[in-house]
PQR file with spaces between the fields and no chain letter, atoms N, CA, C, O and H, PARSE charges and radii, in Angstrom:
ATOM       1  N    UNK     1       1.011   -1.351   -0.116 -0.4000 1.5000
ATOM       2  CA   UNK     1       0.248    0.281    0.244 -0.0000 2.0000
ATOM       3  C    UNK     1       0.651    1.392    0.115  0.5500 1.7000
ATOM       4  O    UNK     1       1.144    1.858    1.141 -0.5500 1.4000
ATOM       5  N    UNK     2       0.644    2.132   -0.887 -0.4000 1.5000
ATOM       6  CA   UNK     2       1.281    3.491   -0.582 -0.0000 2.0000
ATOM       7  C    UNK     2       0.820    4.157    0.594  0.5500 1.7000
ATOM       8  O    UNK     2       0.117    5.163    0.495 -0.5500 1.4000
ATOM       9  H    UNK     2       0.243    1.753   -1.721  0.4000 1.0000
ATOM      10  N    UNK     3       1.118    3.735    1.575 -0.4000 1.5000
ATOM      11  CA   UNK     3       0.615    4.577    2.986 -0.0000 2.0000
ATOM      12  C    UNK     3       0.894    5.976    2.672  0.5500 1.7000
ATOM      13  O    UNK     3      -0.101    6.663    2.906 -0.5500 1.4000
ATOM      14  H    UNK     3       1.689    2.918    1.655  0.4000 1.0000
ATOM      15  N    UNK     4       2.124    6.811    2.118 -0.4000 1.5000
ATOM      16  CA   UNK     4       2.176    7.603    2.444 -0.0000 2.0000
ATOM      17  C    UNK     4       1.403    8.542    1.313  0.5500 1.7000
ATOM      18  O    UNK     4       1.295    9.714    1.672 -0.5500 1.4000
ATOM      19  H    UNK     4       2.931    6.253    1.928  0.4000 1.0000
ATOM      20  N    UNK     5       0.928    8.277    0.203 -0.4000 1.5000
ATOM      21  CA   UNK     5       0.354    8.788   -0.391 -0.0000 2.0000
ATOM      22  C    UNK     5      -1.361    8.885   -0.289  0.5500 1.7000
ATOM      23  O    UNK     5      -2.163    9.684   -0.772 -0.5500 1.4000
ATOM      24  H    UNK     5       1.016    7.325   -0.089  0.4000 1.0000
ATOM      25  N    UNK     6      -1.539    7.506    0.701 -0.4000 1.5000
ATOM      26  CA   UNK     6      -2.966    7.861    1.103 -0.0000 2.0000
ATOM      27  C    UNK     6      -2.787    8.817    2.277  0.5500 1.7000
ATOM      28  O    UNK     6      -3.800    9.493    2.451 -0.5500 1.4000
ATOM      29  H    UNK     6      -0.887    6.857    1.093  0.4000 1.0000
ATOM      30  N    UNK     7      -1.908    9.046    3.040 -0.4000 1.5000
ATOM      31  CA   UNK     7      -1.910   10.204    4.160 -0.0000 2.0000
ATOM      32  C    UNK     7      -2.029   11.159    3.604  0.5500 1.7000
ATOM      33  O    UNK     7      -2.858   11.861    4.183 -0.5500 1.4000
ATOM      34  H    UNK     7      -1.084    8.496    2.898  0.4000 1.0000
ATOM      35  N    UNK     8      -1.531   11.742    2.503 -0.4000 1.5000
ATOM      36  CA   UNK     8      -1.138   12.957    1.542 -0.0000 2.0000
ATOM      37  C    UNK     8      -2.339   13.290    1.047  0.5500 1.7000
ATOM      38  O    UNK     8      -2.766   14.444    1.065 -0.5500 1.4000
ATOM      39  H    UNK     8      -0.858   11.172    2.033  0.4000 1.0000
ATOM      40  N    UNK     9      -3.039   12.176    0.514 -0.4000 1.5000
ATOM      41  CA   UNK     9      -4.653   12.537    0.063 -0.0000 2.0000
ATOM      42  C    UNK     9      -5.189   12.910    1.228  0.5500 1.7000
ATOM      43  O    UNK     9      -5.561   14.083    1.211 -0.5500 1.4000
ATOM      44  H    UNK     9      -2.692   11.238    0.500  0.4000 1.0000
ATOM      45  N    UNK    10      -5.347   12.403    2.127 -0.4000 1.5000
ATOM      46  CA   UNK    10      -6.508   12.566    3.415 -0.0000 2.0000
ATOM      47  C    UNK    10      -6.368   13.814    3.513  0.5500 1.7000
ATOM      48  O    UNK    10      -7.272   14.616    3.277 -0.5500 1.4000
ATOM      49  H    UNK    10      -5.044   11.450    2.140  0.4000 1.0000
ATOM      50  N    UNK    11      -4.584   14.279    4.069 -0.4000 1.5000
ATOM      51  CA   UNK    11      -4.442   15.579    4.363 -0.0000 2.0000
ATOM      52  C    UNK    11      -4.955   17.195    3.921  0.5500 1.7000
ATOM      53  O    UNK    11      -5.156   18.306    4.411 -0.5500 1.4000
ATOM      54  H    UNK    11      -3.849   13.628    4.260  0.4000 1.0000
ATOM      55  N    UNK    12      -5.015   16.208    2.222 -0.4000 1.5000
ATOM      56  CA   UNK    12      -5.688   18.000    1.645 -0.0000 2.0000
ATOM      57  C    UNK    12      -7.174   17.631    1.305  0.5500 1.7000
ATOM      58  O    UNK    12      -7.715   18.234    0.378 -0.5500 1.4000
ATOM      59  H    UNK    12      -4.851   15.306    1.824  0.4000 1.0000
ATOM      60  N    UNK    13      -7.997   16.489    2.138 -0.4000 1.5000
ATOM      61  CA   UNK    13      -9.164   16.082    2.090 -0.0000 2.0000
ATOM      62  C    UNK    13      -9.768   15.913    0.425  0.5500 1.7000
ATOM      63  O    UNK    13     -10.757   16.403   -0.119 -0.5500 1.4000
ATOM      64  H    UNK    13      -7.558   15.999    2.890  0.4000 1.0000
ATOM      65  N    UNK    14      -8.769   15.061   -0.043 -0.4000 1.5000
ATOM      66  CA   UNK    14      -9.085   14.562   -1.369 -0.0000 2.0000
ATOM      67  C    UNK    14      -9.639   13.476   -1.276  0.5500 1.7000
ATOM      68  O    UNK    14      -9.404   12.790   -0.281 -0.5500 1.4000
ATOM      69  H    UNK    14      -7.965   14.663    0.399  0.4000 1.0000
ATOM      70  N    UNK    15     -10.665   12.941   -2.433 -0.4000 1.5000
ATOM      71  CA   UNK    15     -11.044   11.181   -2.531 -0.0000 2.0000
ATOM      72  C    UNK    15     -10.153   10.676   -3.288  0.5500 1.7000
ATOM      73  O    UNK    15      -9.157   11.273   -3.697 -0.5500 1.4000
ATOM      74  H    UNK    15     -10.856   13.499   -3.241  0.4000 1.0000
ATOM      75  N    UNK    16     -10.432    9.627   -3.506 -0.4000 1.5000
ATOM      76  CA   UNK    16      -9.930    8.934   -4.420 -0.0000 2.0000
ATOM      77  C    UNK    16     -10.234    9.365   -6.154  0.5500 1.7000
ATOM      78  O    UNK    16      -9.529    9.343   -7.162 -0.5500 1.4000
ATOM      79  H    UNK    16     -11.241    9.142   -3.174  0.4000 1.0000
ATOM      80  N    UNK    17     -11.612    9.737   -5.879 -0.4000 1.5000
ATOM      81  CA   UNK    17     -12.289    9.961   -7.038 -0.0000 2.0000
ATOM      82  C    UNK    17     -11.426   11.491   -7.441  0.5500 1.7000
ATOM      83  O    UNK    17     -10.935   11.440   -8.569 -0.5500 1.4000
ATOM      84  H    UNK    17     -12.185    9.754   -5.060  0.4000 1.0000
ATOM      85  N    UNK    18     -11.199   12.703   -6.758 -0.4000 1.5000
ATOM      86  CA   UNK    18     -10.649   13.806   -6.525 -0.0000 2.0000
ATOM      87  C    UNK    18      -9.298   13.179   -7.557  0.5500 1.7000
ATOM      88  O    UNK    18      -9.230   13.406   -8.765 -0.5500 1.4000
ATOM      89  H    UNK    18     -11.597   12.745   -5.842  0.4000 1.0000
ATOM      90  N    UNK    19      -8.481   12.519   -6.924 -0.4000 1.5000
ATOM      91  CA   UNK    19      -6.958   12.395   -7.403 -0.0000 2.0000
ATOM      92  C    UNK    19      -7.154   11.598   -8.656  0.5500 1.7000
ATOM      93  O    UNK    19      -6.536   11.913   -9.672 -0.5500 1.4000
ATOM      94  H    UNK    19      -8.537   12.334   -5.942  0.4000 1.0000
ATOM      95  N    UNK    20      -8.042   10.508   -8.639 -0.4000 1.5000
ATOM      96  CA   UNK    20      -8.285    9.827  -10.278 -0.0000 2.0000
ATOM      97  C    UNK    20      -8.778   10.746  -11.183  0.5500 1.7000
ATOM      98  O    UNK    20      -8.600   10.386  -12.346 -0.5500 1.4000
ATOM      99  H    UNK    20      -8.545   10.252   -7.814  0.4000 1.0000
ATOM     100  N    UNK    21      -9.466   12.052  -11.022 -0.4000 1.5000
ATOM     101  CA   UNK    21      -9.591   12.883  -12.076 -0.0000 2.0000
ATOM     102  C    UNK    21      -8.317   13.510  -12.519  0.5500 1.7000
ATOM     103  O    UNK    21      -7.834   13.428  -13.648 -0.5500 1.4000
ATOM     104  H    UNK    21      -9.612   12.344  -10.077  0.4000 1.0000
ATOM     105  N    UNK    22      -7.722   14.287  -11.270 -0.4000 1.5000
ATOM     106  CA   UNK    22      -6.378   14.826  -11.858 -0.0000 2.0000
ATOM     107  C    UNK    22      -5.514   14.056  -12.793  0.5500 1.7000
ATOM     108  O    UNK    22      -4.840   14.596  -13.671 -0.5500 1.4000
ATOM     109  H    UNK    22      -8.114   14.354  -10.352  0.4000 1.0000
ATOM     110  N    UNK    23      -5.564   12.585  -12.541 -0.4000 1.5000
ATOM     111  CA   UNK    23      -4.686   11.676  -13.207 -0.0000 2.0000
ATOM     112  C    UNK    23      -5.069   11.267  -14.438  0.5500 1.7000
ATOM     113  O    UNK    23      -4.260   10.878  -15.280 -0.5500 1.4000
ATOM     114  H    UNK    23      -6.111   12.147  -11.828  0.4000 1.0000
ATOM     115  N    UNK    24      -6.601   11.341  -14.667 -0.4000 1.5000
ATOM     116  CA   UNK    24      -7.186   11.018  -16.133 -0.0000 2.0000
ATOM     117  C    UNK    24      -7.413    9.677  -15.636  0.5500 1.7000
ATOM     118  O    UNK    24      -7.580    8.875  -16.556 -0.5500 1.4000
ATOM     119  H    UNK    24      -7.259   11.658  -13.983  0.4000 1.0000
ATOM     120  N    UNK    25      -7.470    9.212  -14.555 -0.4000 1.5000
ATOM     121  CA   UNK    25      -7.977    7.687  -14.716 -0.0000 2.0000
ATOM     122  C    UNK    25      -9.100    7.365  -13.892  0.5500 1.7000
ATOM     123  O    UNK    25      -9.595    8.251  -13.196 -0.5500 1.4000
ATOM     124  H    UNK    25      -7.335    9.863  -13.808  0.4000 1.0000
ATOM     125  N    UNK    26      -9.572    6.181  -13.886 -0.4000 1.5000
ATOM     126  CA   UNK    26     -10.924    6.013  -13.194 -0.0000 2.0000
ATOM     127  C    UNK    26     -10.478    5.649  -11.911  0.5500 1.7000
ATOM     128  O    UNK    26      -9.389    5.119  -11.687 -0.5500 1.4000
ATOM     129  H    UNK    26      -9.170    5.461  -14.452  0.4000 1.0000
ATOM     130  N    UNK    27     -11.526    6.005  -10.872 -0.4000 1.5000
ATOM     131  CA   UNK    27     -11.360    5.678   -9.403 -0.0000 2.0000
ATOM     132  C    UNK    27     -10.838    4.448   -9.048  0.5500 1.7000
ATOM     133  O    UNK    27      -9.983    4.295   -8.176 -0.5500 1.4000
ATOM     134  H    UNK    27     -12.410    6.435  -11.053  0.4000 1.0000
ATOM     135  N    UNK    28     -11.414    3.434   -9.811 -0.4000 1.5000
ATOM     136  CA   UNK    28     -11.212    1.901   -9.321 -0.0000 2.0000
ATOM     137  C    UNK    28      -9.933    1.951  -10.124  0.5500 1.7000
ATOM     138  O    UNK    28      -9.629    0.759  -10.167 -0.5500 1.4000
ATOM     139  H    UNK    28     -12.109    3.559  -10.520  0.4000 1.0000
ATOM     140  N    UNK    29      -9.014    2.600  -10.775 -0.4000 1.5000
ATOM     141  CA   UNK    29      -7.823    2.211  -11.681 -0.0000 2.0000
ATOM     142  C    UNK    29      -6.519    2.770  -10.074  0.5500 1.7000
ATOM     143  O    UNK    29      -5.501    2.202   -9.678 -0.5500 1.4000
ATOM     144  H    UNK    29      -9.261    3.569  -10.740  0.4000 1.0000
ATOM     145  N    UNK    30      -7.260    4.155   -9.530 -0.4000 1.5000
ATOM     146  CA   UNK    30      -6.467    4.937   -8.476 -0.0000 2.0000
ATOM     147  C    UNK    30      -6.481    4.298   -7.772  0.5500 1.7000
ATOM     148  O    UNK    30      -5.384    3.837   -7.458 -0.5500 1.4000
ATOM     149  H    UNK    30      -8.087    4.616   -9.851  0.4000 1.0000
ATOM     150  N    UNK    31      -7.645    3.831   -7.056 -0.4000 1.5000
ATOM     151  CA   UNK    31      -7.634    2.738   -5.901 -0.0000 2.0000
ATOM     152  C    UNK    31      -6.670    1.539   -5.693  0.5500 1.7000
ATOM     153  O    UNK    31      -5.965    1.474   -4.687 -0.5500 1.4000
ATOM     154  H    UNK    31      -8.537    4.205   -7.310  0.4000 1.0000
ATOM     155  N    UNK    32      -6.656    0.710   -6.545 -0.4000 1.5000
ATOM     156  CA   UNK    32      -6.033    0.140   -7.263 -0.0000 2.0000
ATOM     157  C    UNK    32      -4.275   -0.042   -6.682  0.5500 1.7000
ATOM     158  O    UNK    32      -3.636   -0.703   -5.863 -0.5500 1.4000
ATOM     159  H    UNK    32      -7.228    0.764   -7.363  0.4000 1.0000
ATOM     160  N    UNK    33      -4.057    1.038   -7.734 -0.4000 1.5000
ATOM     161  CA   UNK    33      -2.606    1.947   -7.406 -0.0000 2.0000
ATOM     162  C    UNK    33      -2.324    2.466   -6.216  0.5500 1.7000
ATOM     163  O    UNK    33      -1.121    2.416   -5.956 -0.5500 1.4000
ATOM     164  H    UNK    33      -4.576    1.575   -8.399  0.4000 1.0000
ATOM     165  N    UNK    34      -3.245    3.126   -5.094 -0.4000 1.5000
ATOM     166  CA   UNK    34      -2.792    3.287   -4.099 -0.0000 2.0000
ATOM     167  C    UNK    34      -2.798    2.460   -2.870  0.5500 1.7000
ATOM     168  O    UNK    34      -2.356    2.828   -1.781 -0.5500 1.4000
ATOM     169  H    UNK    34      -4.222    3.167   -5.305  0.4000 1.0000
ATOM     170  N    UNK    35      -3.418    1.136   -3.176 -0.4000 1.5000
ATOM     171  CA   UNK    35      -3.228    0.051   -2.613 -0.0000 2.0000
ATOM     172  C    UNK    35      -2.359   -0.932   -3.141  0.5500 1.7000
ATOM     173  O    UNK    35      -2.507   -2.121   -2.859 -0.5500 1.4000
ATOM     174  H    UNK    35      -3.776    0.837   -4.061  0.4000 1.0000
ATOM     175  N    UNK    36      -1.623   -0.593   -3.754 -0.4000 1.5000
ATOM     176  CA   UNK    36      -0.157   -1.426   -4.786 -0.0000 2.0000
ATOM     177  C    UNK    36      -0.532   -2.524   -5.074  0.5500 1.7000
ATOM     178  O    UNK    36       0.007   -3.542   -4.642 -0.5500 1.4000
ATOM     179  H    UNK    36      -1.504    0.374   -3.983  0.4000 1.0000
ATOM     180  N    UNK    37      -1.843   -2.507   -6.107 -0.4000 1.5000
ATOM     181  CA   UNK    37      -1.876   -3.713   -6.589 -0.0000 2.0000
ATOM     182  C    UNK    37      -1.407   -3.349   -8.151  0.5500 1.7000
ATOM     183  O    UNK    37      -1.042   -4.287   -8.859 -0.5500 1.4000
ATOM     184  H    UNK    37      -2.281   -1.680   -6.457  0.4000 1.0000
ATOM     185  N    UNK    38      -1.412   -2.268   -8.583 -0.4000 1.5000
ATOM     186  CA   UNK    38      -1.392   -2.087   -9.281 -0.0000 2.0000
ATOM     187  C    UNK    38      -0.117   -0.670   -9.872  0.5500 1.7000
ATOM     188  O    UNK    38      -0.407    0.458   -9.474 -0.5500 1.4000
ATOM     189  H    UNK    38      -1.708   -1.505   -8.008  0.4000 1.0000
ATOM     190  N    UNK    39       0.918   -0.776  -10.580 -0.4000 1.5000
ATOM     191  CA   UNK    39       1.999    0.247  -10.159 -0.0000 2.0000
ATOM     192  C    UNK    39       1.753    1.844  -11.168  0.5500 1.7000
ATOM     193  O    UNK    39       1.620    1.902  -12.390 -0.5500 1.4000
ATOM     194  H    UNK    39       1.154   -1.692  -10.903  0.4000 1.0000
ATOM     195  N    UNK    40       1.754    2.765  -10.384 -0.4000 1.5000
ATOM     196  CA   UNK    40       1.681    4.111  -11.028 -0.0000 2.0000
ATOM     197  C    UNK    40       2.456    4.236  -11.882  0.5500 1.7000
ATOM     198  O    UNK    40       3.598    3.881  -11.588 -0.5500 1.4000
ATOM     199  H    UNK    40       1.862    2.718   -9.391  0.4000 1.0000
ATOM     200  N    UNK    41       2.236    4.760  -13.249 -0.4000 1.5000
ATOM     201  CA   UNK    41       2.963    5.221  -14.250 -0.0000 2.0000
ATOM     202  C    UNK    41       3.973    6.347  -14.046  0.5500 1.7000
ATOM     203  O    UNK    41       3.627    7.122  -13.154 -0.5500 1.4000
ATOM     204  H    UNK    41       1.309    5.049  -13.487  0.4000 1.0000
ATOM     205  N    UNK    42       4.995    6.607  -14.569 -0.4000 1.5000
ATOM     206  CA   UNK    42       6.164    7.498  -14.148 -0.0000 2.0000
ATOM     207  C    UNK    42       5.426    8.882  -14.566  0.5500 1.7000
ATOM     208  O    UNK    42       5.751    9.914  -13.979 -0.5500 1.4000
ATOM     209  H    UNK    42       5.276    5.978  -15.294  0.4000 1.0000
ATOM     210  N    UNK    43       4.624    8.903  -15.384 -0.4000 1.5000
ATOM     211  CA   UNK    43       4.085   10.195  -15.980 -0.0000 2.0000
ATOM     212  C    UNK    43       2.645   10.563  -14.562  0.5500 1.7000
ATOM     213  O    UNK    43       2.299   11.701  -14.245 -0.5500 1.4000
ATOM     214  H    UNK    43       4.360    8.065  -15.861  0.4000 1.0000
ATOM     215  N    UNK    44       2.035    9.196  -13.928 -0.4000 1.5000
ATOM     216  CA   UNK    44       1.327    9.886  -12.778 -0.0000 2.0000
ATOM     217  C    UNK    44       2.113   10.434  -11.728  0.5500 1.7000
ATOM     218  O    UNK    44       2.027   11.504  -11.125 -0.5500 1.4000
ATOM     219  H    UNK    44       2.316    8.272  -14.185  0.4000 1.0000
ATOM     220  N    UNK    45       2.943    9.422  -11.632 -0.4000 1.5000
ATOM     221  CA   UNK    45       3.913    9.903  -10.198 -0.0000 2.0000
ATOM     222  C    UNK    45       4.565   11.554  -10.352  0.5500 1.7000
ATOM     223  O    UNK    45       4.640   12.450   -9.510 -0.5500 1.4000
ATOM     224  H    UNK    45       3.013    8.553  -12.122  0.4000 1.0000
ATOM     225  N    UNK    46       4.834   11.527  -11.284 -0.4000 1.5000
ATOM     226  CA   UNK    46       5.497   13.311  -11.732 -0.0000 2.0000
ATOM     227  C    UNK    46       4.014   13.711  -11.565  0.5500 1.7000
ATOM     228  O    UNK    46       4.211   14.438  -10.592 -0.5500 1.4000
ATOM     229  H    UNK    46       4.773   10.799  -11.968  0.4000 1.0000
ATOM     230  N    UNK    47       2.770   13.791  -11.752 -0.4000 1.5000
ATOM     231  CA   UNK    47       1.898   14.672  -11.567 -0.0000 2.0000
ATOM     232  C    UNK    47       1.315   14.796  -10.223  0.5500 1.7000
ATOM     233  O    UNK    47       0.916   15.846   -9.718 -0.5500 1.4000
ATOM     234  H    UNK    47       2.611   13.200  -12.543  0.4000 1.0000
ATOM     235  N    UNK    48       1.302   13.563   -9.661 -0.4000 1.5000
ATOM     236  CA   UNK    48       1.248   13.677   -7.813 -0.0000 2.0000
ATOM     237  C    UNK    48       2.239   14.172   -7.123  0.5500 1.7000
ATOM     238  O    UNK    48       1.995   14.889   -6.152 -0.5500 1.4000
ATOM     239  H    UNK    48       1.626   12.710  -10.071  0.4000 1.0000
ATOM     240  N    UNK    49       3.366   13.918   -7.450 -0.4000 1.5000
ATOM     241  CA   UNK    49       4.652   15.134   -7.031 -0.0000 2.0000
ATOM     242  C    UNK    49       4.467   16.201   -7.201  0.5500 1.7000
ATOM     243  O    UNK    49       4.920   16.817   -6.236 -0.5500 1.4000
ATOM     244  H    UNK    49       3.564   13.335   -8.238  0.4000 1.0000
ATOM     245  N    UNK    50       3.813   17.184   -8.277 -0.4000 1.5000
ATOM     246  CA   UNK    50       3.302   17.937   -8.664 -0.0000 2.0000
ATOM     247  C    UNK    50       2.327   18.661   -7.602  0.5500 1.7000
ATOM     248  O    UNK    50       2.435   19.566   -6.775 -0.5500 1.4000
ATOM     249  H    UNK    50       3.445   16.684   -9.060  0.4000 1.0000
ATOM     250  N    UNK    51       1.385   17.850   -8.029 -0.4000 1.5000
ATOM     251  CA   UNK    51      -0.322   18.041   -6.983 -0.0000 2.0000
ATOM     252  C    UNK    51      -0.004   18.409   -5.662  0.5500 1.7000
ATOM     253  O    UNK    51      -0.477   19.435   -5.173 -0.5500 1.4000
ATOM     254  H    UNK    51       1.297   17.115   -8.702  0.4000 1.0000
ATOM     255  N    UNK    52       1.044   17.379   -4.802 -0.4000 1.5000
ATOM     256  CA   UNK    52       1.627   17.277   -3.430 -0.0000 2.0000
ATOM     257  C    UNK    52       2.989   18.326   -3.186  0.5500 1.7000
ATOM     258  O    UNK    52       3.383   18.629   -2.060 -0.5500 1.4000
ATOM     259  H    UNK    52       1.427   16.546   -5.200  0.4000 1.0000
ATOM     260  N    UNK    53       3.478   18.703   -4.174 -0.4000 1.5000
ATOM     261  CA   UNK    53       4.364   19.607   -3.839 -0.0000 2.0000
ATOM     262  C    UNK    53       5.482   19.124   -3.244  0.5500 1.7000
ATOM     263  O    UNK    53       5.977   19.737   -2.297 -0.5500 1.4000
ATOM     264  H    UNK    53       3.158   18.456   -5.088  0.4000 1.0000
ATOM     265  N    UNK    54       6.102   17.807   -3.782 -0.4000 1.5000
ATOM     266  CA   UNK    54       7.038   16.889   -2.898 -0.0000 2.0000
ATOM     267  C    UNK    54       7.665   16.179   -4.383  0.5500 1.7000
ATOM     268  O    UNK    54       7.053   16.019   -5.439 -0.5500 1.4000
ATOM     269  H    UNK    54       5.700   17.310   -4.550  0.4000 1.0000
ATOM     270  N    UNK    55       8.940   15.861   -4.093 -0.4000 1.5000
ATOM     271  CA   UNK    55       9.450   14.917   -4.895 -0.0000 2.0000
ATOM     272  C    UNK    55       9.185   13.280   -5.155  0.5500 1.7000
ATOM     273  O    UNK    55       8.711   12.705   -4.175 -0.5500 1.4000
ATOM     274  H    UNK    55       9.437   15.991   -3.235  0.4000 1.0000
ATOM     275  N    UNK    56       9.335   12.760   -5.898 -0.4000 1.5000
ATOM     276  CA   UNK    56       8.925   11.765   -6.260 -0.0000 2.0000
ATOM     277  C    UNK    56       8.951   10.419   -5.561  0.5500 1.7000
ATOM     278  O    UNK    56       8.183    9.467   -5.418 -0.5500 1.4000
ATOM     279  H    UNK    56       9.720   13.227   -6.694  0.4000 1.0000
ATOM     280  N    UNK    57      10.462   10.844   -5.104 -0.4000 1.5000
ATOM     281  CA   UNK    57      11.112   10.161   -3.639 -0.0000 2.0000
ATOM     282  C    UNK    57      10.680    9.997   -2.712  0.5500 1.7000
ATOM     283  O    UNK    57      10.650    8.942   -2.080 -0.5500 1.4000
ATOM     284  H    UNK    57      11.085   11.618   -5.221  0.4000 1.0000
ATOM     285  N    UNK    58      10.060   11.469   -2.308 -0.4000 1.5000
ATOM     286  CA   UNK    58       9.544   11.307   -0.969 -0.0000 2.0000
ATOM     287  C    UNK    58       8.085   10.808   -0.982  0.5500 1.7000
ATOM     288  O    UNK    58       7.603   10.678    0.144 -0.5500 1.4000
ATOM     289  H    UNK    58      10.084   12.327   -2.822  0.4000 1.0000
ATOM     290  N    UNK    59       7.239   10.485   -2.075 -0.4000 1.5000
ATOM     291  CA   UNK    59       6.438   10.162   -1.650 -0.0000 2.0000
ATOM     292  C    UNK    59       6.325    7.920   -2.131  0.5500 1.7000
ATOM     293  O    UNK    59       5.545    7.071   -1.700 -0.5500 1.4000
ATOM     294  H    UNK    59       7.631   10.590   -2.989  0.4000 1.0000
ATOM     295  N    UNK    60       7.362    7.817   -3.020 -0.4000 1.5000
ATOM     296  CA   UNK    60       6.725    6.649   -3.650 -0.0000 2.0000
ATOM     297  C    UNK    60       7.985    5.654   -2.955  0.5500 1.7000
ATOM     298  O    UNK    60       7.849    4.437   -2.830 -0.5500 1.4000
ATOM     299  H    UNK    60       7.995    8.508   -3.370  0.4000 1.0000
ATOM     300  N    UNK    61       8.923    6.226   -2.635 -0.4000 1.5000
ATOM     301  CA   UNK    61      10.255    5.812   -1.917 -0.0000 2.0000
ATOM     302  C    UNK    61      10.413    5.494   -0.413  0.5500 1.7000
ATOM     303  O    UNK    61      10.255    6.400    0.405 -0.5500 1.4000
ATOM     304  H    UNK    61       9.033    7.215   -2.736  0.4000 1.0000
ATOM     305  N    UNK    62      10.746    4.128    0.016 -0.4000 1.5000
ATOM     306  CA   UNK    62      10.615    3.564    1.118 -0.0000 2.0000
ATOM     307  C    UNK    62      11.014    4.892    2.295  0.5500 1.7000
ATOM     308  O    UNK    62      11.851    5.715    1.922 -0.5500 1.4000
ATOM     309  H    UNK    62      10.874    3.392   -0.648  0.4000 1.0000
ATOM     310  N    UNK    63      10.579    4.999    3.263 -0.4000 1.5000
ATOM     311  CA   UNK    63      10.968    6.061    4.185 -0.0000 2.0000
ATOM     312  C    UNK    63      12.806    5.949    4.468  0.5500 1.7000
ATOM     313  O    UNK    63      13.462    6.989    4.519 -0.5500 1.4000
ATOM     314  H    UNK    63       9.900    4.330    3.566  0.4000 1.0000
ATOM     315  N    UNK    64      13.542    4.436    4.650 -0.4000 1.5000
ATOM     316  CA   UNK    64      14.407    4.267    4.706 -0.0000 2.0000
ATOM     317  C    UNK    64      15.788    4.470    3.962  0.5500 1.7000
ATOM     318  O    UNK    64      16.944    4.614    4.361 -0.5500 1.4000
ATOM     319  H    UNK    64      13.009    3.591    4.608  0.4000 1.0000
ATOM     320  N    UNK    65      15.002    4.407    2.322 -0.4000 1.5000
ATOM     321  CA   UNK    65      15.595    4.400    1.242 -0.0000 2.0000
ATOM     322  C    UNK    65      15.442    5.922    0.381  0.5500 1.7000
ATOM     323  O    UNK    65      15.353    5.990   -0.845 -0.5500 1.4000
ATOM     324  H    UNK    65      14.063    4.290    1.998  0.4000 1.0000
ATOM     325  N    UNK    66      15.438    6.778    1.058 -0.4000 1.5000
ATOM     326  CA   UNK    66      14.998    8.433    0.901 -0.0000 2.0000
ATOM     327  C    UNK    66      16.709    8.957    0.480  0.5500 1.7000
ATOM     328  O    UNK    66      17.693    9.081    1.209 -0.5500 1.4000
ATOM     329  H    UNK    66      15.511    6.723    2.054  0.4000 1.0000
ATOM     330  N    UNK    67      16.572    9.130   -0.662 -0.4000 1.5000
ATOM     331  CA   UNK    67      18.094   10.137   -0.659 -0.0000 2.0000
ATOM     332  C    UNK    67      19.178    9.197   -0.914  0.5500 1.7000
ATOM     333  O    UNK    67      20.357    9.546   -0.967 -0.5500 1.4000
ATOM     334  H    UNK    67      15.772    9.029   -1.254  0.4000 1.0000
ATOM     335  N    UNK    68      18.760    7.974   -1.076 -0.4000 1.5000
ATOM     336  CA   UNK    68      19.850    6.666   -1.390 -0.0000 2.0000
ATOM     337  C    UNK    68      20.334    5.805   -0.342  0.5500 1.7000
ATOM     338  O    UNK    68      20.956    4.752   -0.491 -0.5500 1.4000
ATOM     339  H    UNK    68      17.802    7.691   -1.033  0.4000 1.0000
ATOM     340  N    UNK    69      19.946    6.422    0.855 -0.4000 1.5000
ATOM     341  CA   UNK    69      20.661    5.757    2.011 -0.0000 2.0000
ATOM     342  C    UNK    69      19.731    4.909    2.704  0.5500 1.7000
ATOM     343  O    UNK    69      18.649    5.402    3.024 -0.5500 1.4000
ATOM     344  H    UNK    69      19.441    7.277    0.975  0.4000 1.0000
ATOM     345  N    UNK    70      20.014    3.561    3.021 -0.4000 1.5000
ATOM     346  CA   UNK    70      19.190    2.650    3.831 -0.0000 2.0000
ATOM     347  C    UNK    70      20.089    2.470    4.845  0.5500 1.7000
ATOM     348  O    UNK    70      21.293    2.259    4.696 -0.5500 1.4000
ATOM     349  H    UNK    70      20.893    3.161    2.761  0.4000 1.0000
ATOM     350  N    UNK    71      19.353    2.574    6.124 -0.4000 1.5000
ATOM     351  CA   UNK    71      19.875    2.279    7.168 -0.0000 2.0000
ATOM     352  C    UNK    71      20.343    0.609    7.948  0.5500 1.7000
ATOM     353  O    UNK    71      19.418   -0.049    8.424 -0.5500 1.4000
ATOM     354  H    UNK    71      18.375    2.746    6.246  0.4000 1.0000
ATOM     355  N    UNK    72      21.346    0.215    7.995 -0.4000 1.5000
ATOM     356  CA   UNK    72      21.461   -1.114    7.912 -0.0000 2.0000
ATOM     357  C    UNK    72      20.439   -1.231    9.645  0.5500 1.7000
ATOM     358  O    UNK    72      20.162   -0.449   10.555 -0.5500 1.4000
ATOM     359  H    UNK    72      22.097    0.749    7.608  0.4000 1.0000
ATOM     360  N    UNK    73      20.165   -2.754    9.306 -0.4000 1.5000
ATOM     361  CA   UNK    73      19.046   -3.330   10.528 -0.0000 2.0000
ATOM     362  C    UNK    73      20.377   -3.891   11.246  0.5500 1.7000
ATOM     363  O    UNK    73      21.341   -4.282   10.588 -0.5500 1.4000
ATOM     364  H    UNK    73      20.390   -3.389    8.567  0.4000 1.0000
ATOM     365  N    UNK    74      20.344   -3.895   12.605 -0.4000 1.5000
ATOM     366  CA   UNK    74      21.453   -5.012   13.443 -0.0000 2.0000
ATOM     367  C    UNK    74      20.456   -6.088   13.997  0.5500 1.7000
ATOM     368  O    UNK    74      19.249   -5.858   14.088 -0.5500 1.4000
ATOM     369  H    UNK    74      19.561   -3.578   13.140  0.4000 1.0000
ATOM     370  N    UNK    75      21.024   -7.256   14.357 -0.4000 1.5000
ATOM     371  CA   UNK    75      20.021   -8.270   14.615 -0.0000 2.0000
ATOM     372  C    UNK    75      20.489   -8.402   16.288  0.5500 1.7000
ATOM     373  O    UNK    75      19.906   -9.191   17.031 -0.5500 1.4000
ATOM     374  H    UNK    75      22.004   -7.443   14.283  0.4000 1.0000
């Protein structure tokens, strides 16, 4: 699930339908992508980054992998 994207959408009081219209896709298609069942296209990622005024990495990369750094886990 794209939990960061879900949180961003909710924080802006946007419905899945609202974001789907921005991207020019159906609400069902957007819902599938937000849940992680389907992947966003590069164009959709750029559009979402623009809508939320963030970089693609800030929205789509795992928290520990932003800026190319992944913290090592200790056992």
